[in-house]
OpenMM code with the backbone's topology and positions (N, CA, C; nanometers):
from openmm import Vec3, app, unit

residues = "MET GLY GLU ARG VAL LEU ARG VAL SER ASP SER ILE SER GLY THR GLY ASN HIS GLN ALA ALA GLY ARG PHE HIS PHE HIS PRO GLY ILE ARG VAL GLU GLU THR ARG THR GLY ASP TRP MET ILE LEU LEU PRO GLN GLY THR ARG TRP ARG MET ALA GLY ARG ASP GLY LEU ILE LEU LYS ARG GLU GLU GLY GLU TYR SER PRO GLU PHE GLY LYS SER THR VAL ARG PRO VAL LEU VAL TRP ARG ILE GLU GLY GLN LEU PRO ILE ASP ALA VAL VAL GLU ILE LEU GLU GLU GLY".split()
positions = [
    Vec3(2.0341, 12.7610, 4.6626),
    Vec3(1.9467, 12.6506, 4.6291),
    Vec3(1.9668, 12.5396, 4.7314),
    Vec3(1.8600, 12.4731, 4.7717),
    Vec3(1.8678, 12.3666, 4.8706),
    Vec3(1.9290, 12.2398, 4.8132),
    Vec3(1.9623, 12.1500, 4.9030),
    Vec3(2.0215, 12.0233, 4.8634),
    Vec3(1.9199, 11.9405, 4.7853),
    Vec3(1.9649, 11.8834, 4.6747),
    Vec3(1.8778, 11.7990, 4.5934),
    Vec3(1.9015, 11.6538, 4.6326),
    Vec3(1.7946, 11.5881, 4.6809),
    Vec3(1.8044, 11.4517, 4.7312),
    Vec3(1.6905, 11.3688, 4.6734),
    Vec3(1.7262, 11.2500, 4.6267),
    Vec3(1.6263, 11.1503, 4.5898),
    Vec3(1.6354, 11.0414, 4.6953),
    Vec3(1.5277, 11.0159, 4.7658),
    Vec3(1.5255, 10.9151, 4.8728),
    Vec3(1.4438, 10.7954, 4.8237),
    Vec3(1.5079, 10.6794, 4.8213),
    Vec3(1.4421, 10.5556, 4.7800),
    Vec3(1.4191, 10.4739, 4.9063),
    Vec3(1.2933, 10.4426, 4.9338),
    Vec3(1.2581, 10.3714, 5.0566),
    Vec3(1.1802, 10.2456, 5.0226),
    Vec3(1.2327, 10.1329, 5.0676),
    Vec3(1.1628, 10.0053, 5.0534),
    Vec3(1.1150, 9.9629, 5.1912),
    Vec3(0.9857, 9.9428, 5.2039),
    Vec3(0.9270, 9.8958, 5.3295),
    Vec3(0.8744, 9.7552, 5.3090),
    Vec3(0.9196, 9.6648, 5.3944),
    Vec3(0.8795, 9.5250, 5.3844),
    Vec3(0.7977, 9.4926, 5.5086),
    Vec3(0.6720, 9.4591, 5.4874),
    Vec3(0.5833, 9.4318, 5.6004),
    Vec3(0.5690, 9.2820, 5.6215),
    Vec3(0.5074, 9.2456, 5.7308),
    Vec3(0.4846, 9.1059, 5.7628),
    Vec3(0.5374, 9.0732, 5.9008),
    Vec3(0.5630, 8.9460, 5.9220),
    Vec3(0.6160, 8.9008, 6.0510),
    Vec3(0.7271, 8.8005, 6.0265),
    Vec3(0.8060, 8.7763, 6.1286),
    Vec3(0.9118, 8.6767, 6.1200),
    Vec3(1.0445, 8.7353, 6.0773),
    Vec3(1.1455, 8.6509, 6.0742),
    Vec3(1.2810, 8.6897, 6.0363),
    Vec3(1.2995, 8.6629, 5.8868),
    Vec3(1.3459, 8.7638, 5.8131),
    Vec3(1.3594, 8.7503, 5.6674),
    Vec3(1.4862, 8.8178, 5.6184),
    Vec3(1.5285, 8.7803, 5.4971),
    Vec3(1.6364, 8.8460, 5.4266),
    Vec3(1.5764, 8.9178, 5.3065),
    Vec3(1.6322, 9.0328, 5.2742),
    Vec3(1.5859, 9.1082, 5.1576),
    Vec3(1.7060, 9.1750, 5.0918),
    Vec3(1.6914, 9.2062, 4.9627),
    Vec3(1.7970, 9.2745, 4.8885),
    Vec3(1.7325, 9.3687, 4.7877),
    Vec3(1.8039, 9.4752, 4.7566),
    Vec3(1.7619, 9.5697, 4.6539),
    Vec3(1.8806, 9.6018, 4.5652),
    Vec3(1.8550, 9.6255, 4.4378),
    Vec3(1.9634, 9.6480, 4.3425),
    Vec3(1.9406, 9.7741, 4.2608),
    Vec3(2.0503, 9.8452, 4.2351),
    Vec3(2.0513, 9.9616, 4.1472),
    Vec3(2.1467, 9.9273, 4.0324),
    Vec3(2.0921, 9.9147, 3.9117),
    Vec3(2.1699, 9.8771, 3.7939),
    Vec3(2.2087, 10.0033, 3.7168),
    Vec3(2.3350, 10.0129, 3.6756),
    Vec3(2.3837, 10.1298, 3.6043),
    Vec3(2.4271, 10.0932, 3.4629),
    Vec3(2.4165, 10.1890, 3.3733),
    Vec3(2.4658, 10.1727, 3.2364),
    Vec3(2.6178, 10.1567, 3.2409),
    Vec3(2.6762, 10.0759, 3.1508),
    Vec3(2.8211, 10.0546, 3.1526),
    Vec3(2.9033, 10.1830, 3.1392),
    Vec3(2.8471, 10.2886, 3.0830),
    Vec3(2.9189, 10.4151, 3.0664),
    Vec3(2.9249, 10.4999, 3.1922),
    Vec3(2.8608, 10.4566, 3.2989),
    Vec3(2.8600, 10.5304, 3.4253),
    Vec3(2.9623, 10.4683, 3.5190),
    Vec3(3.0477, 10.5520, 3.5779),
    Vec3(3.1460, 10.5027, 3.6743),
    Vec3(3.0848, 10.5047, 3.8135),
    Vec3(3.1127, 10.4005, 3.8917),
    Vec3(3.0635, 10.3877, 4.0289),
    Vec3(3.1848, 10.3610, 4.1160),
    Vec3(3.2200, 10.4578, 4.2028),
    Vec3(3.3414, 10.4483, 4.2838),
    Vec3(3.3083, 10.4628, 4.4320),
    Vec3(3.3652, 10.3750, 4.5143),
    Vec3(3.3431, 10.3813, 4.6593),
    Vec3(3.4252, 10.4955, 4.7166),
    Vec3(3.3619, 10.5820, 4.7956),
    Vec3(3.4321, 10.6946, 4.8579),
    Vec3(3.4706, 10.6628, 5.0015),
    Vec3(3.3884, 10.5869, 5.0691),
    Vec3(3.4164, 10.5306, 5.2014),
    Vec3(3.3225, 10.4117, 5.2147),
    Vec3(3.3418, 10.3307, 5.3132),
    Vec3(3.2655, 10.2064, 5.3236),
    Vec3(3.1156, 10.2318, 5.3099),
    Vec3(3.0581, 10.1786, 5.2031),
    Vec3(2.9143, 10.1871, 5.1829),
    Vec3(2.8643, 10.3122, 5.1152),
    Vec3(2.9509, 10.4134, 5.0957),
    Vec3(2.9123, 10.5354, 5.0237),
    Vec3(2.9762, 10.5327, 4.8857),
    Vec3(2.9000, 10.5738, 4.7844),
    Vec3(2.9448, 10.5606, 4.6469),
    Vec3(2.9261, 10.6904, 4.5709),
    Vec3(3.0211, 10.7202, 4.4826),
    Vec3(3.0104, 10.8336, 4.3927),
    Vec3(2.9707, 10.7795, 4.2563),
    Vec3(2.8644, 10.8360, 4.2002),
    Vec3(2.8148, 10.7975, 4.0695),
    Vec3(2.8586, 10.9080, 3.9737),
    Vec3(2.9422, 10.8726, 3.8762),
    Vec3(3.0010, 10.9709, 3.7849),
    Vec3(2.9456, 10.9507, 3.6442),
    Vec3(2.8678, 11.0491, 3.5987),
    Vec3(2.8083, 11.0417, 3.4658),
    Vec3(2.9083, 11.0913, 3.3611),
    Vec3(2.8971, 11.0466, 3.2361),
    Vec3(2.9945, 11.0832, 3.1333),
    Vec3(3.0108, 11.2333, 3.1119),
    Vec3(2.9051, 11.3121, 3.1286),
    Vec3(2.9137, 11.4559, 3.1053),
    Vec3(2.9686, 11.5315, 3.2268),
    Vec3(3.0054, 11.4601, 3.3341),
    Vec3(3.0672, 11.5234, 3.4500),
    Vec3(2.9777, 11.5389, 3.5715),
    Vec3(2.8481, 11.5124, 3.5592),
    Vec3(2.7576, 11.5202, 3.6732),
    Vec3(2.7957, 11.4125, 3.7747),
    Vec3(2.7892, 11.4493, 3.9036),
    Vec3(2.8260, 11.3560, 4.0106),
    Vec3(2.7125, 11.3460, 4.1114),
    Vec3(2.6827, 11.2226, 4.1513),
    Vec3(2.5823, 11.1961, 4.2528),
    Vec3(2.6451, 11.1071, 4.3588),
    Vec3(2.6100, 11.1297, 4.4847),
    Vec3(2.6569, 11.0444, 4.5933),
    Vec3(2.5408, 10.9574, 4.6388),
    Vec3(2.5695, 10.8293, 4.6575),
    Vec3(2.4671, 10.7332, 4.6964),
    Vec3(2.5072, 10.6688, 4.8275),
    Vec3(2.4141, 10.6663, 4.9247),
    Vec3(2.4461, 10.6111, 5.0562),
    Vec3(2.3217, 10.5510, 5.1203),
    Vec3(2.3427, 10.4397, 5.1900),
    Vec3(2.2354, 10.3798, 5.2678),
    Vec3(2.2183, 10.4563, 5.3984),
    Vec3(2.1020, 10.4515, 5.4557),
    Vec3(2.0729, 10.5191, 5.5826),
    Vec3(2.0431, 10.4164, 5.6908),
    Vec3(2.0620, 10.4591, 5.8154),
    Vec3(2.0313, 10.3754, 5.9325),
    Vec3(2.1051, 10.2413, 5.9286),
    Vec3(2.2335, 10.2465, 5.8909),
    Vec3(2.3166, 10.1270, 5.8919),
    Vec3(2.3100, 10.0420, 5.7666),
    Vec3(2.2302, 10.0811, 5.6691),
    Vec3(2.2204, 10.0059, 5.5442),
    Vec3(2.3478, 10.0281, 5.4621),
    Vec3(2.4121, 9.9196, 5.4195),
    Vec3(2.5375, 9.9268, 5.3456),
    Vec3(2.5140, 9.8861, 5.2002),
    Vec3(2.5686, 9.9659, 5.1084),
    Vec3(2.5660, 9.9323, 4.9668),
    Vec3(2.6984, 9.8685, 4.9290),
    Vec3(2.6922, 9.7618, 4.8502),
    Vec3(2.8129, 9.6958, 4.8009),
    Vec3(2.8035, 9.6846, 4.6499),
    Vec3(2.9207, 9.6918, 4.5872),
    Vec3(2.9240, 9.6835, 4.4418),
    Vec3(2.9345, 9.5378, 4.3963),
    Vec3(2.8558, 9.5059, 4.2938),
    Vec3(2.8632, 9.3784, 4.2252),
    Vec3(2.8647, 9.4079, 4.0758),
    Vec3(2.8853, 9.3062, 3.9971),
    Vec3(2.8800, 9.3234, 3.8530),
    Vec3(2.7561, 9.2544, 3.7979),
    Vec3(2.6965, 9.3181, 3.7005),
    Vec3(2.5824, 9.2610, 3.6317),
    Vec3(2.6090, 9.2621, 3.4827),
    Vec3(2.5113, 9.2230, 3.4067),
    Vec3(2.5236, 9.2215, 3.2616),
    Vec3(2.4324, 9.3249, 3.1992),
    Vec3(2.4815, 9.3849, 3.0920),
    Vec3(2.4043, 9.4785, 3.0109),
    Vec3(2.4073, 9.4255, 2.8689),
    Vec3(2.2910, 9.4160, 2.8052),
    Vec3(2.2825, 9.3648, 2.6686),
    Vec3(2.2340, 9.4754, 2.5761),
    Vec3(2.3271, 9.5396, 2.5051),
    Vec3(2.2871, 9.6491, 2.4166),
    Vec3(2.2086, 9.6020, 2.2944),
    Vec3(2.2269, 9.4747, 2.2578),
    Vec3(2.1509, 9.4172, 2.1473),
    Vec3(2.1544, 9.2655, 2.1600),
    Vec3(2.0719, 9.2000, 2.0828),
    Vec3(2.0613, 9.0551, 2.0896),
    Vec3(2.1967, 8.9899, 2.0636),
    Vec3(2.2344, 8.8969, 2.1527),
    Vec3(2.3571, 8.8220, 2.1353),
    Vec3(2.4828, 8.8905, 2.1851),
    Vec3(2.4704, 9.0111, 2.2382),
    Vec3(2.5867, 9.0831, 2.2901),
    Vec3(2.5597, 9.1245, 2.4343),
    Vec3(2.6621, 9.1125, 2.5182),
    Vec3(2.6482, 9.1604, 2.6557),
    Vec3(2.7827, 9.2121, 2.7040),
    Vec3(2.7760, 9.3000, 2.8010),
    Vec3(2.8949, 9.3582, 2.8616),
    Vec3(2.8701, 9.3724, 3.0109),
    Vec3(2.9765, 9.3894, 3.0855),
    Vec3(2.9658, 9.4039, 3.2317),
    Vec3(2.9196, 9.5451, 3.2650),
    Vec3(2.8396, 9.5544, 3.3695),
    Vec3(2.7975, 9.6856, 3.4195),
    Vec3(2.7968, 9.6836, 3.5714),
    Vec3(2.8126, 9.8028, 3.6345),
    Vec3(2.8101, 9.8080, 3.7811),
    Vec3(2.6679, 9.7971, 3.8355),
    Vec3(2.6582, 9.7304, 3.9501),
    Vec3(2.5312, 9.7173, 4.0227),
    Vec3(2.5618, 9.7436, 4.1698),
    Vec3(2.4867, 9.8340, 4.2329),
    Vec3(2.4987, 9.8533, 4.3777),
    Vec3(2.3845, 9.7773, 4.4445),
    Vec3(2.4200, 9.7017, 4.5492),
    Vec3(2.3243, 9.6119, 4.6142),
    Vec3(2.3216, 9.6393, 4.7639),
    Vec3(2.2018, 9.6436, 4.8206),
    Vec3(2.1875, 9.6420, 4.9667),
    Vec3(2.1242, 9.5096, 5.0057),
    Vec3(2.1654, 9.4625, 5.1205),
    Vec3(2.1066, 9.3402, 5.1774),
    Vec3(2.0761, 9.3669, 5.3238),
    Vec3(1.9664, 9.3093, 5.3691),
    Vec3(1.9276, 9.3298, 5.5082),
    Vec3(1.8622, 9.2015, 5.5582),
    Vec3(1.8791, 9.1751, 5.6851),
    Vec3(1.8160, 9.0590, 5.7474),
    Vec3(1.7642, 9.1033, 5.8833),
    Vec3(1.6457, 9.0580, 5.9179),
    Vec3(1.5917, 9.0920, 6.0484),
    Vec3(1.4440, 9.0641, 6.0584),
    Vec3(1.3910, 9.1025, 6.1727),
    Vec3(1.2483, 9.0858, 6.2007),
    Vec3(1.1697, 9.1882, 6.1210),
    Vec3(1.0641, 9.1417, 6.0580),
    Vec3(0.9757, 9.2334, 5.9868),
    Vec3(0.8868, 9.3063, 6.0866),
    Vec3(0.8451, 9.4276, 6.0565),
    Vec3(0.8705, 9.5021, 5.9336),
    Vec3(1.0126, 9.5599, 5.9287),
    Vec3(1.0627, 9.5773, 5.8056),
    Vec3(1.1961, 9.6326, 5.7807),
    Vec3(1.1829, 9.7491, 5.6834),
    Vec3(1.2596, 9.8554, 5.7059),
    Vec3(1.2696, 9.9668, 5.6120),
    Vec3(1.4135, 9.9772, 5.5645),
    Vec3(1.4312, 9.9892, 5.4342),
    Vec3(1.5632, 10.0086, 5.3744),
    Vec3(1.5591, 10.1412, 5.2996),
    Vec3(1.6464, 10.2354, 5.3372),
    Vec3(1.6460, 10.3692, 5.2775),
    Vec3(1.7820, 10.3988, 5.2164),
    Vec3(1.7806, 10.4415, 5.0902),
    Vec3(1.9007, 10.4842, 5.0198),
    Vec3(1.8767, 10.6273, 4.9724),
    Vec3(1.9773, 10.7136, 4.9923),
    Vec3(1.9671, 10.8522, 4.9443),
    Vec3(2.0672, 10.8735, 4.8319),
    Vec3(2.0208, 10.9474, 4.7311),
    Vec3(2.1047, 10.9863, 4.6181),
    Vec3(2.1085, 11.1377, 4.6188),
    Vec3(2.2295, 11.1934, 4.6424),
    Vec3(2.2453, 11.3378, 4.6594),
    Vec3(2.3303, 11.3954, 4.5478),
    Vec3(2.2846, 11.5063, 4.4898),
    Vec3(2.3634, 11.5728, 4.3862),
    Vec3(2.4851, 11.6378, 4.4488),
    Vec3(2.6003, 11.6145, 4.3891),
    Vec3(2.7266, 11.6745, 4.4358),
    Vec3(2.7580, 11.7947, 4.3486),
    Vec3(2.8114, 11.9004, 4.4115),
    Vec3(2.8449, 12.0227, 4.3373),
    Vec3(2.9688, 12.0146, 4.2565),
] * unit.nanometer
topology = app.Topology()
chain = topology.addChain("A")
for resn in residues:
    res = topology.addResidue(resn, chain)
    for name in ("N", "CA", "C"):
        topology.addAtom(name, app.Element.getBySymbol(name[0]), res)
C-alpha cells in the first residue's frame, strides 16, 4: 500500500511584505510530541500515529490553547502553529503522514 499523506496548503495572494500564521488545534486526549525540530508525532489514544511536518522551510511550533468541553469549564490542549513572513504571494504547506 502506498504512503498515506494529507497535504494542507495555504496560499496567500497579494503584494507587499506580510506575516501569516496557521494553527492546528488538537483534542486534549491527543499527545503531540516533537521528534526533531519542527517535526511532530501525533499520538491518538487508540495507538494510531501520524507525523506532521512543514515543507519548504516551514516550521511548526507547539503552543497551548484552551478546550471547553462544556459551559464554564476549560482545559489546556496542544496547538501546532506555523508562522511565515515575506513578500506575497506565499505558500505554506504542512504534510500529515500516517506512521506504521
